[in-house]
Each structure stands twice: as structure tokens, then as C-alpha cells.
N, CA, C and O atoms as a GROMACS GRO file, in nm:
protein
  592
    1MET      N    1  10.072  14.715  17.269
    1MET     CA    2  10.061  14.518  17.213
    1MET      C    3  10.154  14.489  17.217
    1MET      O    4  10.186  14.455  17.331
    2PHE      N    5  10.222  14.482  17.153
    2PHE     CA    6  10.434  14.454  17.102
    2PHE      C    7  10.463  14.435  17.251
    2PHE      O    8  10.507  14.326  17.288
    3ASP      N    9  10.437  14.548  17.354
    3ASP     CA   10  10.538  14.511  17.524
    3ASP      C   11  10.415  14.381  17.543
    3ASP      O   12  10.447  14.274  17.593
    4TYR      N   13  10.241  14.416  17.485
    4TYR     CA   14  10.212  14.304  17.607
    4TYR      C   15  10.213  14.079  17.536
    4TYR      O   16  10.168  13.990  17.607
    5ILE      N   17  10.269  14.055  17.405
    5ILE     CA   18  10.350  14.006  17.369
    5ILE      C   19  10.485  13.938  17.391
    5ILE      O   20  10.515  13.820  17.406
    6LEU      N   21  10.567  14.064  17.389
    6LEU     CA   22  10.654  14.042  17.470
    6LEU      C   23  10.703  14.018  17.622
    6LEU      O   24  10.801  13.955  17.660
    7LEU      N   25  10.632  14.068  17.675
    7LEU     CA   26  10.590  14.001  17.857
    7LEU      C   27  10.546  13.854  17.833
    7LEU      O   28  10.590  13.753  17.888
    8THR      N   29  10.462  13.863  17.753
    8THR     CA   30  10.418  13.698  17.778
    8THR      C   31  10.530  13.615  17.755
    8THR      O   32  10.576  13.545  17.845
    9ILE      N   33  10.590  13.619  17.610
    9ILE     CA   34  10.674  13.511  17.644
    9ILE      C   35  10.774  13.509  17.729
    9ILE      O   36  10.782  13.408  17.799
   10VAL      N   37  10.875  13.618  17.748
   10VAL     CA   38  10.960  13.656  17.877
   10VAL      C   39  10.848  13.555  18.021
   10VAL      O   40  10.906  13.469  18.086
   11LEU      N   41  10.715  13.580  18.047
   11LEU     CA   42  10.709  13.510  18.145
   11LEU      C   43  10.672  13.375  18.139
   11LEU      O   44  10.683  13.312  18.245
   12ALA      N   45  10.636  13.321  18.051
   12ALA     CA   46  10.681  13.174  17.926
   12ALA      C   47  10.809  13.110  17.935
   12ALA      O   48  10.825  12.988  17.928
   13LEU      N   49  10.920  13.213  17.953
   13LEU     CA   50  11.067  13.137  17.915
   13LEU      C   51  11.092  13.077  18.046
   13LEU      O   52  11.154  12.972  18.066
   14SER      N   53  11.022  13.174  18.160
   14SER     CA   54  11.014  13.173  18.263
   14SER      C   55  11.090  12.974  18.304
   14SER      O   56  11.197  12.925  18.338
   15LEU      N   57  11.018  12.949  18.287
   15LEU     CA   58  11.056  12.800  18.290
   15LEU      C   59  11.140  12.738  18.239
   15LEU      O   60  11.188  12.631  18.280
   16LEU      N   61  11.168  12.795  18.147
   16LEU     CA   62  11.288  12.771  18.059
   16LEU      C   63  11.452  12.787  18.175
   16LEU      O   64  11.534  12.698  18.196
   17VAL      N   65  11.453  12.942  18.234
   17VAL     CA   66  11.546  12.994  18.279
   17VAL      C   67  11.546  12.844  18.388
   17VAL      O   68  11.619  12.746  18.401
   18GLY      N   69  11.417  12.896  18.452
   18GLY     CA   70  11.394  12.773  18.602
   18GLY      C   71  11.456  12.620  18.562
   18GLY      O   72  11.477  12.540  18.654
   19TYR      N   73  11.480  12.590  18.444
   19TYR     CA   74  11.552  12.436  18.372
   19TYR      C   75  11.650  12.452  18.403
   19TYR      O   76  11.702  12.377  18.486
   20LEU      N   77  11.731  12.576  18.338
   20LEU     CA   78  11.905  12.600  18.274
   20LEU      C   79  11.930  12.622  18.456
   20LEU      O   80  11.956  12.510  18.500
   21VAL      N   81  11.930  12.691  18.532
   21VAL     CA   82  11.940  12.696  18.649
   21VAL      C   83  11.945  12.574  18.765
   21VAL      O   84  12.019  12.555  18.862
   22ALA      N   85  11.858  12.518  18.724
   22ALA     CA   86  11.819  12.343  18.836
   22ALA      C   87  11.916  12.269  18.696
   22ALA      O   88  11.977  12.174  18.744
   23TYR      N   89  11.936  12.278  18.605
   23TYR     CA   90  12.076  12.178  18.532
   23TYR      C   91  12.209  12.199  18.603
   23TYR      O   92  12.276  12.114  18.662
   24LEU      N   93  12.236  12.352  18.582
   24LEU     CA   94  12.384  12.406  18.627
   24LEU      C   95  12.401  12.348  18.768
   24LEU      O   96  12.509  12.314  18.816
   25ALA      N   97  12.241  12.337  18.848
   25ALA     CA   98  12.300  12.311  19.001
   25ALA      C   99  12.221  12.244  19.078
   25ALA      O  100  12.144  12.276  19.169
   26ARG      N  101  12.266  12.099  19.002
   26ARG     CA  102  12.136  12.018  18.948
   26ARG      C  103  12.150  11.951  19.115
   26ARG      O  104  12.043  11.912  19.161
   27ASP      N  105  12.254  11.939  19.192
   27ASP     CA  106  12.291  11.862  19.364
   27ASP      C  107  12.210  11.993  19.440
   27ASP      O  108  12.143  11.976  19.542
   28GLU      N  109  12.221  12.088  19.392
   28GLU     CA  110  12.125  12.208  19.494
   28GLU      C  111  12.019  12.179  19.489
   28GLU      O  112  11.962  12.131  19.587
   29ILE      N  113  11.967  12.196  19.392
   29ILE     CA  114  11.832  12.168  19.390
   29ILE      C  115  11.771  12.061  19.482
   29ILE      O  116  11.686  12.060  19.571
   30ASN      N  117  11.866  11.956  19.410
   30ASN     CA  118  11.797  11.791  19.474
   30ASN      C  119  11.800  11.806  19.596
   30ASN      O  120  11.715  11.737  19.652
   31LYS      N  121  11.910  11.913  19.714
   31LYS     CA  122  11.863  11.912  19.884
   31LYS      C  123  11.799  12.001  19.863
   31LYS      O  124  11.803  12.046  19.977
   32ALA      N  125  11.722  12.089  19.796
   32ALA     CA  126  11.648  12.238  19.857
   32ALA      C  127  11.460  12.201  19.778
   32ALA      O  128  11.354  12.262  19.785
   33LYS      N  129  11.497  12.092  19.720
   33LYS     CA  130  11.283  12.034  19.606
   33LYS      C  131  11.258  12.105  19.748
   33LYS      O  132  11.252  12.226  19.728
   34LYS      N  133  11.236  12.067  19.916
   34LYS     CA  134  11.105  12.116  19.942
   34LYS      C  135  11.120  12.210  19.989
   34LYS      O  136  11.009  12.251  20.022
   35TYR      N  137  11.232  12.311  20.030
   35TYR     CA  138  11.238  12.420  20.051
   35TYR      C  139  11.169  12.514  19.850
   35TYR      O  140  11.118  12.626  19.841
   36ILE      N  141  11.189  12.443  19.762
   36ILE     CA  142  11.159  12.554  19.628
   36ILE      C  143  11.000  12.437  19.616
   36ILE      O  144  10.906  12.515  19.632
   37HIS      N  145  10.979  12.385  19.610
   37HIS     CA  146  10.777  12.314  19.631
   37HIS      C  147  10.684  12.409  19.737
   37HIS      O  148  10.566  12.425  19.708
   38PHE      N  149  10.771  12.506  19.929
   38PHE     CA  150  10.716  12.601  20.022
   38PHE      C  151  10.714  12.688  19.960
   38PHE      O  152  10.601  12.735  19.955
   39ILE      N  153  10.823  12.769  19.873
   39ILE     CA  154  10.810  12.895  19.802
   39ILE      C  155  10.723  12.826  19.737
   39ILE      O  156  10.631  12.768  19.794
   40GLN      N  157  10.740  12.825  19.614
   40GLN     CA  158  10.591  12.782  19.524
   40GLN      C  159  10.473  12.849  19.531
   40GLN      O  160  10.408  12.940  19.479
   41LYS      N  161  10.471  12.732  19.655
   41LYS     CA  162  10.332  12.772  19.671
   41LYS      C  163  10.271  12.870  19.743
   41LYS      O  164  10.149  12.885  19.734
   42ILE      N  165  10.346  12.947  19.822
   42ILE     CA  166  10.371  13.076  19.871
   42ILE      C  167  10.340  13.145  19.785
   42ILE      O  168  10.230  13.197  19.800
   43ILE      N  169  10.418  13.179  19.656
   43ILE     CA  170  10.331  13.233  19.583
   43ILE      C  171  10.224  13.245  19.484
   43ILE      O  172  10.170  13.331  19.415
   44ILE      N  173  10.216  13.106  19.512
   44ILE     CA  174  10.123  13.018  19.434
   44ILE      C  175   9.979  13.110  19.504
   44ILE      O  176   9.894  13.179  19.449
   45LEU      N  177  10.004  13.067  19.665
   45LEU     CA  178   9.901  13.075  19.751
   45LEU      C  179   9.863  13.328  19.747
   45LEU      O  180   9.749  13.373  19.753
   46ILE      N  181   9.962  13.401  19.740
   46ILE     CA  182   9.998  13.493  19.687
   46ILE      C  183   9.848  13.541  19.540
   46ILE      O  184   9.747  13.610  19.528
   47ILE      N  185   9.950  13.428  19.450
   47ILE     CA  186   9.776  13.449  19.317
   47ILE      C  187   9.737  13.424  19.358
   47ILE      O  188   9.721  13.497  19.456
   48ILE      N  189   9.677  13.322  19.359
   48ILE     CA  190   9.509  13.335  19.454
   48ILE      C  191   9.441  13.397  19.496
   48ILE      O  192   9.325  13.417  19.459
   49LEU      N  193   9.535  13.473  19.645
   49LEU     CA  194   9.407  13.613  19.724
   49LEU      C  195   9.399  13.696  19.628
   49LEU      O  196   9.288  13.742  19.600
   50ILE      N  197   9.482  13.723  19.577
   50ILE     CA  198   9.555  13.881  19.527
   50ILE      C  199   9.412  13.809  19.374
   50ILE      O  200   9.327  13.895  19.350
   51SER      N  201   9.397  13.705  19.308
   51SER     CA  202   9.220  13.699  19.213
   51SER      C  203   9.103  13.731  19.284
   51SER      O  204   9.011  13.812  19.277
   52ILE      N  205   9.150  13.618  19.372
   52ILE     CA  206   9.008  13.614  19.461
   52ILE      C  207   8.966  13.830  19.522
   52ILE      O  208   8.868  13.905  19.513
   53PHE      N  209   9.094  13.839  19.574
   53PHE     CA  210   9.056  13.985  19.570
   53PHE      C  211   9.000  14.095  19.480
   53PHE      O  212   8.928  14.194  19.494
   54ILE      N  213   9.093  14.009  19.338
   54ILE     CA  214   9.012  14.111  19.215
   54ILE      C  215   8.842  14.125  19.193
   54ILE      O  216   8.768  14.221  19.210
   55SER      N  217   8.812  13.968  19.143
   55SER     CA  218   8.755  13.942  19.117
   55SER      C  219   8.719  13.815  19.180
   55SER      O  220   8.810  13.732  19.196
   56LEU      N  221   8.583  13.783  19.224
   56LEU     CA  222   8.544  13.674  19.311
   56LEU      C  223   8.405  13.650  19.236
   56LEU      O  224   8.313  13.729  19.258
   57ASP      N  225   8.387  13.540  19.148
   57ASP     CA  226   8.285  13.516  19.054
   57ASP      C  227   8.179  13.368  19.041
   57ASP      O  228   8.181  13.289  19.135
   58VAL      N  229   8.127  13.352  18.971
   58VAL     CA  230   8.088  13.166  18.931
   58VAL      C  231   8.177  13.086  18.874
   58VAL      O  232   8.159  12.965  18.863
   59TRP      N  233   8.328  13.178  18.816
   59TRP     CA  234   8.390  13.091  18.712
   59TRP      C  235   8.469  13.021  18.834
   59TRP      O  236   8.493  12.900  18.823
   60PHE      N  237   8.526  13.115  18.991
   60PHE     CA  238   8.596  13.046  19.096
   60PHE      C  239   8.541  12.881  19.084
   60PHE      O  240   8.596  12.772  19.098
   61ILE      N  241   8.429  12.918  19.055
   61ILE     CA  242   8.367  12.690  19.099
   61ILE      C  243   8.396  12.650  19.004
   61ILE      O  244   8.463  12.549  18.981
   62ALA      N  245   8.343  12.734  18.920
   62ALA     CA  246   8.369  12.575  18.787
   62ALA      C  247   8.586  12.629  18.738
   62ALA      O  248   8.634  12.640  18.626
   63GLY      N  249   8.636  12.642  18.834
   63GLY     CA  250   8.771  12.669  18.806
   63GLY      C  251   8.807  12.542  18.920
   63GLY      O  252   8.892  12.468  18.872
   64LEU      N  253   8.756  12.491  19.083
   64LEU     CA  254   8.762  12.400  19.138
   64LEU      C  255   8.719  12.320  19.020
   64LEU      O  256   8.825  12.306  18.960
   65ILE      N  257   8.662  12.282  18.977
   65ILE     CA  258   8.578  12.152  18.920
   65ILE      C  259   8.686  12.150  18.786
   65ILE      O  260   8.693  12.032  18.750
   66PHE      N  261   8.751  12.214  18.722
   66PHE     CA  262   8.841  12.223  18.635
   66PHE      C  263   8.939  12.143  18.648
   66PHE      O  264   8.949  12.036  18.590
   67GLY      N  265   9.055  12.209  18.759
   67GLY     CA  266   9.103  12.223  18.812
   67GLY      C  267   9.217  12.099  18.863
   67GLY      O  268   9.336  12.079  18.838
   68TYR      N  269   9.088  12.011  18.967
   68TYR     CA  270   9.117  11.883  19.020
   68TYR      C  271   9.149  11.812  18.906
   68TYR      O  272   9.259  11.767  18.874
   69PHE      N  273   9.030  11.805  18.841
   69PHE     CA  274   9.097  11.693  18.683
   69PHE      C  275   9.220  11.729  18.593
   69PHE      O  276   9.285  11.654  18.521
   70PHE      N  277   9.234  11.855  18.615
   70PHE     CA  278   9.349  11.915  18.466
   70PHE      C  279   9.484  11.960  18.589
   70PHE      O  280   9.475  12.080  18.611
   71ARG      N  281   9.552  11.922  18.638
   71ARG     CA  282   9.648  12.003  18.683
   71ARG      C  283   9.809  12.086  18.625
   71ARG      O  284   9.916  12.049  18.675
   72GLU      N  285   9.806  12.193  18.521
   72GLU     CA  286   9.906  12.207  18.476
   72GLU      C  287   9.896  12.325  18.520
   72GLU      O  288   9.809  12.403  18.481
   73ILE      N  289   9.983  12.351  18.607
   73ILE     CA  290  10.021  12.508  18.656
   73ILE      C  291  10.054  12.594  18.591
   73ILE      O  292  10.030  12.701  18.646
   74MET      N  293  10.108  12.607  18.477
   74MET     CA  294  10.108  12.687  18.356
   74MET      C  295  10.039  12.743  18.299
   74MET      O  296  10.055  12.852  18.245
   75LEU      N  297   9.926  12.661  18.303
   75LEU     CA  298   9.782  12.709  18.198
   75LEU      C  299   9.726  12.811  18.240
   75LEU      O  300   9.707  12.915  18.176
   76TYR      N  301   9.675  12.771  18.425
   76TYR     CA  302   9.624  12.854  18.476
   76TYR      C  303   9.685  12.946  18.553
   76TYR      O  304   9.613  13.018  18.622
   77LEU      N  305   9.838  12.964  18.556
   77LEU     CA  306   9.821  13.088  18.563
   77LEU      C  307   9.841  13.196  18.470
   77LEU      O  308   9.843  13.310  18.515
   78GLY      N  309   9.861  13.169  18.310
   78GLY     CA  310   9.876  13.185  18.177
   78GLY      C  311   9.769  13.246  18.184
   78GLY      O  312   9.784  13.360  18.142
   79ILE      N  313   9.593  13.212  18.240
   79ILE     CA  314   9.506  13.263  18.250
   79ILE      C  315   9.493  13.387  18.274
   79ILE      O  316   9.457  13.473  18.194
   80ALA      N  317   9.525  13.401  18.399
   80ALA     CA  318   9.524  13.480  18.554
   80ALA      C  319   9.674  13.578  18.515
   80ALA      O  320   9.754  13.612  18.602
   81PHE      N  321   9.686  13.604  18.396
   81PHE     CA  322   9.809  13.701  18.381
   81PHE      C  323   9.726  13.758  18.240
   81PHE      O  324   9.725  13.878  18.211
   82GLU      N  325   9.635  13.620  18.136
   82GLU     CA  326   9.620  13.753  18.060
   82GLU      C  327   9.463  13.834  18.057
   82GLU      O  328   9.422  13.919  17.978
   83SER      N  329   9.378  13.757  18.204
   83SER     CA  330   9.288  13.777  18.324
   83SER      C  331   9.354  13.970  18.362
   83SER      O  332   9.306  14.082  18.345
   84ALA      N  333   9.422  13.940  18.392
   84ALA     CA  334   9.512  14.036  18.452
   84ALA      C  335   9.597  14.129  18.459
   84ALA      O  336   9.652  14.199  18.544
   85LEU      N  337   9.592  14.104  18.296
   85LEU     CA  338   9.579  14.205  18.141
   85LEU      C  339   9.488  14.277  18.146
   85LEU      O  340   9.494  14.399  18.165
   86LEU      N  341   9.399  14.216  18.129
   86LEU     CA  342   9.267  14.341  18.128
   86LEU      C  343   9.220  14.453  18.181
   86LEU      O  344   9.192  14.566  18.144
   87LEU      N  345   9.217  14.359  18.329
   87LEU     CA  346   9.190  14.395  18.473
   87LEU      C  347   9.337  14.548  18.486
   87LEU      O  348   9.342  14.634  18.574
   88ASN      N  349   9.400  14.536  18.408
   88ASN     CA  350   9.589  14.634  18.456
   88ASN      C  351   9.614  14.663  18.583
   88ASN      O  352   9.633  14.753  18.664
   89TYR      N  353   9.602  14.488  18.558
   89TYR     CA  354   9.698  14.393  18.771
   89TYR      C  355   9.843  14.361  18.684
   89TYR      O  356   9.951  14.348  18.741
   90GLY      N  357   9.828  14.353  18.561
   90GLY     CA  358   9.935  14.288  18.472
   90GLY      C  359  10.094  14.295  18.534
   90GLY      O  360  10.177  14.204  18.538
   91MET      N  361  10.107  14.456  18.587
   91MET     CA  362  10.264  14.415  18.586
   91MET      C  363  10.233  14.365  18.780
   91MET      O  364  10.344  14.325  18.814
   92LEU      N  365  10.168  14.357  18.863
   92LEU     CA  366  10.187  14.271  18.914
   92LEU      C  367  10.119  14.156  18.965
   92LEU      O  368  10.095  14.114  19.078
   93PHE      N  369  10.085  14.103  18.806
   93PHE     CA  370  10.071  13.942  18.870
   93PHE      C  371  10.247  13.877  18.774
   93PHE      O  372  10.301  13.770  18.803
   94SER      N  373  10.303  13.979  18.662
   94SER     CA  374  10.413  13.948  18.590
   94SER      C  375  10.495  13.951  18.670
   94SER      O  376  10.585  13.894  18.608
   95PHE      N  377  10.546  13.980  18.787
   95PHE     CA  378  10.593  13.906  18.933
   95PHE      C  379  10.631  13.799  18.988
   95PHE      O  380  10.732  13.735  19.015
   96PHE      N  381  10.473  13.794  19.000
   96PHE     CA  382  10.463  13.653  19.102
   96PHE      C  383  10.488  13.565  18.986
   96PHE      O  384  10.583  13.490  19.007
   97ILE      N  385  10.416  13.548  18.834
   97ILE     CA  386  10.425  13.477  18.763
   97ILE      C  387  10.550  13.483  18.705
   97ILE      O  388  10.571  13.367  18.669
   98PHE      N  389  10.640  13.546  18.676
   98PHE     CA  390  10.777  13.501  18.673
   98PHE      C  391  10.824  13.387  18.769
   98PHE      O  392  10.821  13.266  18.746
   99ILE      N  393  10.866  13.451  18.882
   99ILE     CA  394  10.901  13.390  18.994
   99ILE      C  395  10.802  13.199  19.016
   99ILE      O  396  10.836  13.081  19.014
  100ALA      N  397  10.706  13.258  19.031
  100ALA     CA  398  10.647  13.104  19.014
  100ALA      C  399  10.723  12.972  18.940
  100ALA      O  400  10.763  12.858  18.964
  101GLY      N  401  10.711  13.112  18.790
  101GLY     CA  402  10.775  12.925  18.606
  101GLY      C  403  10.874  12.986  18.676
  101GLY      O  404  10.942  12.964  18.576
  102LEU      N  405  10.948  13.042  18.750
  102LEU     CA  406  11.128  12.978  18.754
  102LEU      C  407  11.124  12.869  18.838
  102LEU      O  408  11.198  12.773  18.814
  103PHE      N  409  11.068  12.869  18.908
  103PHE     CA  410  11.044  12.724  19.000
  103PHE      C  411  11.002  12.582  18.981
  103PHE      O  412  11.015  12.473  19.039
  104SER      N  413  10.943  12.634  18.869
  104SER     CA  414  10.839  12.527  18.811
  104SER      C  415  10.938  12.500  18.721
  104SER      O  416  10.902  12.399  18.659
  105GLY      N  417  11.057  12.542  18.677
  105GLY     CA  418  11.124  12.504  18.587
  105GLY      C  419  11.264  12.422  18.724
  105GLY      O  420  11.355  12.338  18.726
  106MET      N  421  11.236  12.460  18.761
  106MET     CA  422  11.369  12.401  18.889
  106MET      C  423  11.246  12.234  18.905
  106MET      O  424  11.289  12.121  18.882
  107LEU      N  425  11.157  12.251  18.931
  107LEU     CA  426  11.138  12.165  19.006
  107LEU      C  427  11.080  11.997  18.829
  107LEU      O  428  11.063  11.875  18.830
  108ARG      N  429  11.077  12.074  18.754
  108ARG     CA  430  11.061  12.011  18.578
  108ARG      C  431  11.205  11.939  18.561
  108ARG      O  432  11.194  11.818  18.543
  109TYR      N  433  11.282  11.969  18.562
  109TYR     CA  434  11.420  11.968  18.548
  109TYR      C  435  11.434  11.844  18.435
  109TYR      O  436  11.437  11.841  18.312
  110LYS      N  437  11.439  11.774  18.513
  110LYS     CA  438  11.409  11.648  18.494
  110LYS      C  439  11.423  11.587  18.362
  110LYS      O  440  11.514  11.520  18.313
  111ASP      N  441  11.286  11.633  18.306
  111ASP     CA  442  11.252  11.612  18.173
  111ASP      C  443  11.186  11.701  18.074
  111ASP      O  444  11.102  11.782  18.112
  112ILE      N  445  11.219  11.690  17.953
  112ILE     CA  446  11.272  11.840  17.919
  112ILE      C  447  11.109  11.918  17.816
  112ILE      O  448  11.056  12.029  17.808
  113SER      N  449  11.087  11.793  17.763
  113SER     CA  450  10.909  11.794  17.734
  113SER      C  451  10.792  11.785  17.831
  113SER      O  452  10.681  11.748  17.792
  114LYS      N  453  10.821  11.828  17.985
  114LYS     CA  454  10.750  11.915  18.081
  114LYS      C  455  10.718  12.029  18.068
  114LYS      O  456  10.602  12.067  18.067
  115ILE      N  457  10.872  12.140  18.047
  115ILE     CA  458  10.859  12.218  18.006
  115ILE      C  459  10.832  12.241  17.933
  115ILE      O  460  10.775  12.346  17.961
  116LEU      N  461  10.815  12.217  17.755
  116LEU     CA  462  10.744  12.288  17.630
  116LEU      C  463  10.612  12.252  17.677
  116LEU      O  464  10.529  12.335  17.640
  117ILE      N  465  10.566  12.164  17.740
  117ILE     CA  466  10.410  12.147  17.750
  117ILE      C  467  10.407  12.284  17.833
  117ILE      O  468  10.331  12.373  17.797
  118GLY      N  469  10.482  12.299  17.933
  118GLY     CA  470  10.440  12.455  18.044
  118GLY      C  471  10.460  12.584  17.962
  118GLY      O  472  10.408  12.690  17.996
  119ILE      N  473  10.525  12.571  17.870
  119ILE     CA  474  10.561  12.700  17.817
  119ILE      C  475  10.450  12.703  17.765
  119ILE      O  476  10.398  12.815  17.775
  120LEU      N  477  10.365  12.600  17.692
  120LEU     CA  478  10.240  12.620  17.566
  120LEU      C  479  10.112  12.631  17.616
  120LEU      O  480  10.012  12.679  17.561
  121ALA      N  481  10.125  12.584  17.725
  121ALA     CA  482  10.048  12.585  17.840
  121ALA      C  483  10.009  12.694  17.874
  121ALA      O  484   9.889  12.724  17.871
  122PHE      N  485  10.121  12.792  17.922
  122PHE     CA  486  10.122  12.971  17.920
  122PHE      C  487  10.056  13.042  17.852
  122PHE      O  488   9.977  13.133  17.877
  123LEU      N  489  10.112  12.974  17.715
  123LEU     CA  490  10.093  13.074  17.560
  123LEU      C  491   9.968  13.021  17.512
  123LEU      O  492   9.898  13.050  17.415
  124ILE      N  493   9.962  12.953  17.588
  124ILE     CA  494   9.753  12.924  17.476
  124ILE      C  495   9.646  12.991  17.524
  124ILE      O  496   9.543  13.006  17.459
  125PRO      N  497   9.668  13.044  17.669
  125PRO     CA  498   9.536  13.150  17.678
  125PRO      C  499   9.631  13.383  17.619
  125PRO      O  500   9.626  13.503  17.644
  126MET      N  501   9.683  13.301  17.552
  126MET     CA  502   9.680  13.458  17.508
  126MET      C  503   9.588  13.466  17.394
  126MET      O  504   9.619  13.522  17.289
  127LEU      N  505   9.496  13.421  17.410
  127LEU     CA  506   9.362  13.457  17.378
  127LEU      C  507   9.284  13.477  17.365
  127LEU      O  508   9.201  13.484  17.275
  128LEU      N  509   9.307  13.506  17.563
  128LEU     CA  510   9.188  13.557  17.616
  128LEU      C  511   9.205  13.703  17.637
  128LEU      O  512   9.137  13.768  17.716
  129TYR      N  513   9.300  13.751  17.560
  129TYR     CA  514   9.295  13.888  17.578
  129TYR      C  515   9.249  13.956  17.464
  129TYR      O  516   9.193  14.065  17.449
  130PHE      N  517   9.290  13.856  17.377
  130PHE     CA  518   9.218  13.913  17.248
  130PHE      C  519   9.037  13.875  17.248
  130PHE      O  520   8.973  13.940  17.165
  131LEU      N  521   8.995  13.821  17.293
  131LEU     CA  522   8.881  13.808  17.282
  131LEU      C  523   8.823  13.876  17.449
  131LEU      O  524   8.721  13.835  17.504
  132ASP      N  525   8.891  13.958  17.492
  132ASP     CA  526   8.869  13.982  17.597
  132ASP      C  527   8.773  13.955  17.703
  132ASP      O  528   8.680  14.029  17.735
  133ILE      N  529   8.812  13.810  17.769
  133ILE     CA  530   8.781  13.726  17.816
  133ILE      C  531   8.831  13.707  17.972
  133ILE      O  532   8.926  13.631  17.994
  134ASN      N  533   8.773  13.771  18.070
  134ASN     CA  534   8.862  13.731  18.218
  134ASN      C  535   8.758  13.666  18.292
  134ASN      O  536   8.657  13.689  18.360
  135LEU      N  537   8.830  13.575  18.247
  135LEU     CA  538   8.892  13.447  18.376
  135LEU      C  539   8.960  13.447  18.475
  135LEU      O  540   8.977  13.331  18.511
  136ILE      N  541   9.034  13.552  18.573
  136ILE     CA  542   9.082  13.532  18.680
  136ILE      C  543   9.004  13.464  18.827
  136ILE      O  544   9.074  13.395  18.900
  137SER      N  545   8.942  13.473  18.842
  137SER     CA  546   8.868  13.375  18.958
  137SER      C  547   8.866  13.271  18.887
  137SER      O  548   8.915  13.173  18.944
  138PHE      N  549   8.830  13.256  18.789
  138PHE     CA  550   8.813  13.045  18.690
  138PHE      C  551   8.962  12.994  18.803
  138PHE      O  552   8.957  12.917  18.900
  139ALA      N  553   9.095  13.074  18.744
  139ALA     CA  554   9.236  13.063  18.743
  139ALA      C  555   9.317  13.093  18.908
  139ALA      O  556   9.434  13.086  18.942
  140ALA      N  557   9.194  13.126  18.980
  140ALA     CA  558   9.199  13.116  19.135
  140ALA      C  559   9.189  12.940  19.163
  140ALA      O  560   9.263  12.842  19.151
  141GLY      N  561   9.072  12.967  19.201
  141GLY     CA  562   8.998  12.855  19.174
  141GLY      C  563   9.033  12.699  19.089
  141GLY      O  564   8.977  12.590  19.102
  142ALA      N  565   9.144  12.738  19.002
  142ALA     CA  566   9.182  12.617  18.918
  142ALA      C  567   9.288  12.589  18.995
  142ALA      O  568   9.294  12.469  19.023
  143LEU      N  569   9.426  12.692  19.066
  143LEU     CA  570   9.546  12.760  19.098
  143LEU      C  571   9.550  12.607  19.250
  143LEU      O  572   9.644  12.532  19.273
  144ILE      N  573   9.422  12.613  19.318
  144ILE     CA  574   9.418  12.571  19.477
  144ILE      C  575   9.435  12.431  19.490
  144ILE      O  576   9.452  12.370  19.595
  145TRP      N  577   9.429  12.380  19.363
  145TRP     CA  578   9.475  12.258  19.387
  145TRP      C  579   9.642  12.240  19.373
  145TRP      O  580   9.719  12.158  19.424
  146SER      N  581   9.656  12.314  19.312
  146SER     CA  582   9.837  12.289  19.296
  146SER      C  583   9.865  12.367  19.440
  146SER      O  584   9.955  12.447  19.413
  147LEU      N  585   9.830  12.381  19.576
  147LEU     CA  586   9.895  12.400  19.693
  147LEU      C  587   9.903  12.206  19.694
  147LEU      O  588  10.011  12.158  19.658
  148LYS      N  589   9.773  12.092  19.742
  148LYS     CA  590   9.826  12.023  19.834
  148LYS      C  591   9.926  11.967  19.758
  148LYS      O  592  10.006  11.889  19.809
   0.00000   0.00000   0.00000
């Protein structure tokens, strides 16, 4: 239980780590922005494919619809992580989510309020773990819009 909470907090703070890296290396981040976007999209695509492989159900369509209107990547990564924990895939997802959060923090470095919103959005789905709700296909459907 404590491990779960600690891992969730570490993953949420990956945004802050990405922000600090980008703040310290502003010039390099500006030059490499298109590569950071590209790598982030590859990581999110990997998360989507693993999620679809694990569970594909009606929630995928609901995620596609919801993701079209609300495009906060960290919320859907949080949902995917909490659902993966329920299905015993938490460690697999934690690696990819940490890297995606790191790159997301690098891309949001100009606005600290976006970092804080991303951290909060990642922490909100913690309730899914306690309610024992699996929405991993919902997260996969919603994350598809972030590839655009």
C-alpha cells in the first residue's frame, strides 16, 4: 500500500523533474523541442499499444470521445497507471509513464501552473485504485488524441 502511494508520487513528480531539466537547459530544449515531441509520442504510443493488448473493451470508445474534448495527457497517464496496478502491470507502466512525464515537463517548462495542473491531474485517478475500477482501455482511447 505504501509502495503504491510512493510510486504514484514519484511518477507525478516526473513533471517537476522535467521542468527543472528544461529550466536548467533552456537553450538546448528550444533546439530539441521537435525531437522531444517525437520521443514523447513514441512513448505514449507504446503505452496505448500495451493498454490495448491488456484490455480492449467498450471503455475504449468512451475514452476516444472524452479525450477529444479534454486533452490533459497526465490525467490519462494516471488512469492508465492506476488501472495497470490493478492488473499487476504497474512496474511496466511506471517506466514509460515516468519518461512521458519527464518529456511533458520539459515541454511545459515556460508555465509552472501547467506543471502543477499536470501533477494534480495525475494524482486524481488514485481513487480508481481504491475503488477497484479498471479503465485502462479508456485511457488508451483518450491518449490517442495526444498523438495528433
